[in-house]
Backbone bond lengths (Angstrom), bond angles and torsions (degrees), N, CA, C in turn:
res aa  C-N    CA-C-N  psi(-1)  N-CA   C-N-CA  omega(-1)  CA-C   N-CA-C  phi
1 M - - - 1.361 - - 1.522 108.26 -
2 Q 1.317 118.05 135.41 1.480 118.80 173.39 1.542 110.77 -113.30
3 I 1.306 119.67 141.06 1.383 125.82 176.10 1.431 111.91 -125.30
4 M 1.422 115.36 133.64 1.337 118.76 -172.59 1.719 100.65 -109.38
5 L 1.253 112.81 134.29 1.495 118.16 -179.03 1.498 108.80 -119.69
6 D 1.383 116.39 148.94 1.421 118.04 178.93 1.625 107.86 -82.09
7 G 1.218 112.99 167.66 1.504 122.54 -176.01 1.551 114.28 -36.97
8 P 1.343 119.27 -58.96 1.469 117.45 -176.37 1.464 113.60 -63.22
9 L 1.387 119.04 -42.87 1.406 119.81 -178.93 1.522 111.30 -69.17
10 E 1.227 119.00 -31.71 1.488 120.68 179.87 1.469 108.30 -70.81
11 T 1.352 118.94 -38.85 1.476 123.20 174.85 1.507 109.53 -63.19
12 F 1.298 123.67 -40.81 1.427 127.48 -179.99 1.398 108.92 -61.83
13 V 1.326 119.44 -48.10 1.481 122.44 179.92 1.409 110.95 -58.74
14 T 1.451 115.86 -52.16 1.466 120.92 -176.24 1.576 110.93 -59.81
15 E 1.363 116.25 -34.42 1.473 118.26 174.05 1.457 115.18 -62.16
16 K 1.375 115.25 -39.45 1.414 119.14 -179.31 1.506 113.55 -67.47
17 V 1.346 113.58 -40.18 1.439 118.62 175.43 1.518 113.35 -59.75
18 R 1.393 112.81 -49.06 1.511 120.21 177.94 1.468 112.65 -57.62
19 S 1.328 119.24 -31.65 1.451 122.30 -177.38 1.528 111.79 -66.16
20 G 1.335 114.01 -18.15 1.486 116.64 179.91 1.486 115.03 93.07
21 R 1.448 115.85 -9.40 1.503 116.23 178.87 1.438 112.78 -70.54
22 Y 1.246 118.11 -30.69 1.458 124.72 -178.39 1.498 113.40 -119.88
23 V 1.306 114.91 147.24 1.533 120.74 -173.05 1.500 107.84 -77.74
24 D 1.355 119.71 -42.82 1.440 123.51 179.74 1.535 111.98 -157.73
25 A 1.271 116.14 174.20 1.453 123.38 -175.78 1.501 114.93 -52.66
26 A 1.343 115.11 -38.15 1.507 119.56 179.55 1.491 108.96 -64.02
27 E 1.293 118.40 -37.66 1.524 118.76 -176.83 1.566 106.88 -65.77
28 V 1.394 118.29 -40.07 1.492 122.18 178.98 1.514 108.96 -61.19
29 V 1.304 120.02 -43.74 1.369 124.96 -177.84 1.517 112.82 -65.33
30 R 1.427 112.89 -41.28 1.417 116.87 -179.25 1.556 110.87 -64.38
31 E 1.368 116.63 -44.66 1.425 121.64 176.60 1.518 111.85 -57.07
32 A 1.373 114.72 -45.51 1.468 118.23 -177.60 1.545 108.71 -63.16
33 L 1.285 118.57 -40.30 1.490 121.53 177.68 1.489 113.24 -63.84
34 R 1.386 117.93 -39.62 1.455 124.59 172.87 1.499 112.42 -59.26
35 M 1.333 116.33 -42.22 1.476 123.87 179.79 1.548 110.48 -67.70
36 L 1.355 114.59 -39.83 1.540 116.82 177.60 1.475 109.15 -69.75
37 E 1.367 119.40 -37.40 1.446 117.43 179.05 1.547 113.29 -64.49
38 R 1.332 115.44 -40.06 1.496 118.19 177.95 1.528 107.43 -64.34
39 Q 1.247 121.51 -36.65 1.478 123.71 -176.41 1.495 107.69 -67.54
40 Y 1.335 118.91 -44.36 1.417 120.74 -179.96 1.550 108.48 -65.42
41 A 1.341 119.59 -38.35 1.380 122.89 -179.98 1.589 111.01 -58.40
42 V 1.299 114.52 -34.04 1.497 119.20 -178.74 1.570 109.94 -83.72
43 E 1.281 115.58 -41.89 1.445 121.64 -178.38 1.455 117.15 -70.84
44 S 1.349 119.70 -40.13 1.421 121.34 -177.52 1.470 115.08 -57.57
45 P 1.402 118.94 -52.33 1.386 119.03 179.23 1.550 115.25 -59.53
46 L 1.379 118.11 -39.03 1.452 123.47 172.75 1.455 110.52 -60.07
47 L 1.258 121.05 -47.78 1.452 122.28 -178.16 1.579 109.03 -64.91
48 E 1.264 116.46 -44.51 1.459 117.69 -178.39 1.520 109.87 -59.47
49 A 1.363 119.18 -43.63 1.399 123.56 -177.47 1.493 109.62 -65.06
50 A 1.335 122.11 -38.19 1.375 126.58 178.62 1.446 110.73 -63.93
51 L 1.357 116.22 -48.59 1.468 121.40 176.23 1.501 113.10 -57.54
52 L 1.318 119.51 -44.85 1.410 123.37 -179.17 1.507 108.57 -62.97
53 E 1.331 116.15 -41.32 1.553 119.94 179.29 1.480 107.96 -61.51
54 G 1.348 116.41 -43.09 1.445 116.53 -177.35 1.445 115.62 -68.16
55 V 1.425 116.76 -29.52 1.493 117.07 173.91 1.587 112.70 -75.94
56 R 1.286 112.41 -31.31 1.501 114.16 -175.72 1.561 112.95 -83.72
57 D 1.259 118.69 -26.35 1.488 126.20 179.28 1.480 117.10 -71.83
58 E 1.221 119.70 151.28 1.476 123.53 172.94 1.547 109.91 -58.57
59 H 1.313 112.63 155.32 1.489 121.10 174.14 1.474 106.26 -62.79
60 V 1.427 118.03 133.76 1.389 120.72 171.25 1.535 108.01 -109.57
61 P 1.331 114.29 125.30 1.496 114.08 178.69 1.507 114.02 -64.69
62 Y 1.335 113.22 146.80 1.401 117.31 178.91 1.528 113.11 -81.36
63 N 1.321 115.73 131.85 1.473 116.56 179.81 1.571 105.26 -144.79
64 A 1.250 123.22 -171.43 1.417 128.25 -172.33 1.571 109.92 -63.19
65 G 1.313 115.69 -34.44 1.581 116.93 -177.59 1.510 112.20 -88.74
66 T 1.249 119.17 -4.86 1.473 119.17 -177.60 1.424 111.17 -62.35
67 L 1.344 119.99 -52.91 1.481 125.59 -177.80 1.544 110.43 -59.91
68 D 1.279 118.34 -35.88 1.508 122.55 175.95 1.529 109.21 -62.39
69 R 1.410 116.95 -45.64 1.400 122.21 -177.69 1.548 109.63 -66.31
70 V 1.294 118.43 -36.08 1.469 121.15 -178.04 1.580 108.00 -74.19
71 R 1.304 117.11 -32.27 1.523 119.78 175.46 1.511 107.94 -65.10
72 Q 1.316 117.50 -47.89 1.404 125.10 -176.54 1.662 108.96 -60.02
73 L 1.309 114.99 -40.09 1.448 115.10 178.22 1.534 109.16 -69.86
74 A 1.301 116.09 -39.95 1.459 118.36 -177.24 1.558 112.49 -63.76
75 D 1.379 116.86 -30.99 1.379 123.07 176.98 1.561 110.47 -65.23
76 V 1.373 114.16 -36.16 1.520 118.40 -179.75 1.518 110.26 -73.60
77 L 1.261 114.89 -30.53 1.553 114.92 179.71 1.417 109.25 -83.87
């Protein structure tokens, strides 16, 4: 498999290899994908729970404080 990266991402990968932490670019990409997989594993259940809660709960009227409460909840997740 070949992957094309734009300039900033290619530079990032190159810097990680140069640092000595990774043997090559493929190792950097594998680690990044493992991290992304772990992030999804954590986020998916939280998002599903929040969506189910939204479906089950009563409708909340929108007012000036609603968006602030949504932002606060998003920061927690």
